[in-house]
C-alpha positions in Angstrom: 126.4 10.7 -86.8 123.4 12.1 -88.7 125.3 14.8 -90.6 126.6 14.2 -94.1 126.9 10.5 -94.9 128.9 9.1 -97.8 128.0 5.5 -97.8 129.6 2.6 -99.7 127.7 -0.6 -99.8 129.5 -3.6 -101.3 129.1 -7.3 -101.8 128.6 -10.0 -104.4 126.1 -9.3 -107.2 122.8 -10.8 -106.2 123.1 -9.9 -102.4 120.8 -6.9 -102.8 123.4 -4.2 -102.5 121.6 -1.9 -104.9 118.3 -2.5 -103.2 119.8 -1.7 -99.8 121.2 1.5 -101.2 117.8 2.4 -102.7 116.1 2.0 -99.3 118.7 4.4 -97.7 118.3 6.9 -100.5 114.5 6.8 -100.4 114.5 7.3 -96.6 116.7 10.3 -97.0 114.4 11.7 -99.7 111.4 11.1 -97.5 113.2 13.0 -94.7 113.7 16.0 -97.1 117.5 15.5 -97.4 119.6 15.9 -100.5 120.5 12.4 -101.8 122.4 10.7 -104.5 122.3 7.0 -105.3 125.0 5.6 -107.7 124.8 1.9 -108.4 127.6 -0.1 -110.0 126.3 -2.3 -112.8 128.3 -4.3 -115.2 129.6 -7.9 -115.3 129.8 -8.0 -111.5 126.0 -7.9 -111.3 125.7 -11.7 -110.6 128.6 -13.2 -108.6 131.4 -10.6 -108.8 131.9 -7.6 -106.5 129.0 -5.1 -106.8 128.8 -1.8 -105.0 126.5 1.2 -104.6 127.3 4.7 -103.3 124.7 6.7 -101.4 125.2 10.3 -100.3 122.9 11.9 -97.7 123.3 15.6 -96.9 121.4 18.7 -95.7 123.3 20.7 -98.4 123.5 20.2 -102.2 125.7 17.2 -103.1 128.6 18.1 -105.5 129.4 14.6 -106.7 127.7 11.3 -106.4 131.0 9.5 -106.3 132.0 8.2 -102.9 135.8 7.7 -102.9 136.3 8.3 -99.2 133.3 6.9 -97.4 132.5 7.6 -93.8 130.3 4.5 -93.8 131.1 1.1 -95.3 128.6 -1.8 -95.4 130.5 -4.9 -96.5 128.6 -8.1 -97.3 131.7 -10.2 -98.3 135.4 -10.5 -97.7 136.6 -9.2 -101.1 134.4 -6.1 -100.7 135.7 -5.5 -97.2 139.3 -5.8 -98.3 138.7 -3.6 -101.3 137.1 -0.7 -99.4 138.2 -0.8 -95.7 141.3 1.4 -96.2 139.2 4.1 -97.9 136.9 4.6 -94.9 137.6 8.0 -93.3 139.0 7.9 -89.7 136.0 8.1 -87.3 133.8 6.4 -89.8 131.4 3.5 -89.3 132.0 -0.1 -90.7 129.2 -2.6 -90.7 130.1 -6.1 -91.7 128.1 -9.3 -92.5 130.2 -11.5 -90.3 128.6 -14.6 -91.8 130.2 -13.8 -95.2 133.3 -11.8 -94.2 134.5 -14.0 -91.3 137.5 -12.6 -89.5 138.6 -9.2 -90.6 141.6 -6.9 -89.8 140.4 -4.2 -87.5 141.3 -0.6 -87.9 141.6 1.3 -84.6 140.2 4.6 -86.0 136.8 3.4 -87.1 133.7 2.1 -85.3 132.9 -1.5 -86.1 129.6 -3.3 -86.1 129.5 -7.0 -87.0 126.2 -8.7 -87.7 125.8 -12.3 -88.9 123.2 -11.0 -91.2 123.1 -13.9 -93.7 122.7 -16.4 -90.8 120.1 -14.2 -89.0 118.1 -13.9 -92.2 118.0 -17.7 -92.7 117.3 -18.4 -89.1 114.3 -16.0 -89.0 112.7 -17.1 -92.3 114.0 -14.0 -94.1 116.4 -15.7 -96.6 117.8 -13.2 -99.0 117.2 -10.2 -96.7 120.6 -9.9 -95.0 121.0 -6.6 -96.9 118.0 -5.1 -95.2 119.2 -6.4 -91.8 122.4 -4.4 -92.4 120.4 -1.3 -93.3 118.6 -1.8 -89.9 122.0 -1.9 -88.2 123.0 1.3 -90.1 119.9 3.0 -88.8 120.6 2.0 -85.2 124.3 3.0 -85.5 123.9 6.3 -87.2 120.3 7.5 -87.0 120.6 8.5 -90.6 116.8 8.5 -90.7 113.8 7.4 -88.8 112.4 3.9 -88.7 109.1 5.2 -90.1 110.9 6.8 -93.1 112.8 3.5 -93.7 109.6 1.6 -93.6 108.1 4.0 -96.2 111.3 3.6 -98.2 110.8 -0.2 -98.2 107.2 0.3 -99.5 108.6 2.5 -102.3 111.4 0.1 -103.1 109.5 -3.1 -103.3 108.0 -3.5 -106.7 104.2 -3.9 -107.0 104.4 -7.5 -108.1 106.5 -8.3 -105.0 104.4 -6.2 -102.6 103.9 -9.2 -100.4 107.6 -9.0 -99.4 107.3 -5.6 -97.9 106.4 -6.9 -94.5 109.3 -9.4 -94.5 111.7 -6.5 -95.4 110.3 -4.5 -92.5 110.9 -7.4 -90.1 114.5 -7.7 -91.4 115.0 -3.9 -90.8 113.7 -4.4 -87.2 116.0 -7.4 -86.7 119.0 -5.3 -87.7 118.1 -2.4 -85.5 117.9 -4.7 -82.5 121.1 -6.7 -83.1 123.8 -6.2 -80.6 127.0 -6.4 -82.6 130.3 -7.9 -81.6 133.9 -7.4 -82.8 135.3 -9.1 -86.0 
């Protein structure tokens, strides 16, 4: 599914939605693709529903707004419920099953469920469920290469947090290796 991707990442503020979007956007830029990254700031930044739109294309991007995503990454139930009906038929839906729980399945999209929050905690990667889901996106869509995603992590992690780059790379790998199950 490499082609044009219109990705909506959504979850609670503080779950790293914007950071995950930044990794995807940087990976696209490293690969020489056209990209847009549109974060949603505002009162939802800590605790409410936060989202981030990322467009990856081989052609110029007309608008950074993603109203009909062909990829949805949902890190909580309110975000899943808010965006699931907007996903284009044939799209990809990646869900953090730890936080979403049981979800209503659409028959016209491809689902991947990953207990990302639990996996992060169990593997000493607390707070990196977002990057685990980026790894699942990489495995499911091949939107980039693993090397480009690792370079994107290096660019995205601030200098004062450089020690966290390796943990983020481990989280990315964990997501690429996860065999997902149904909601």
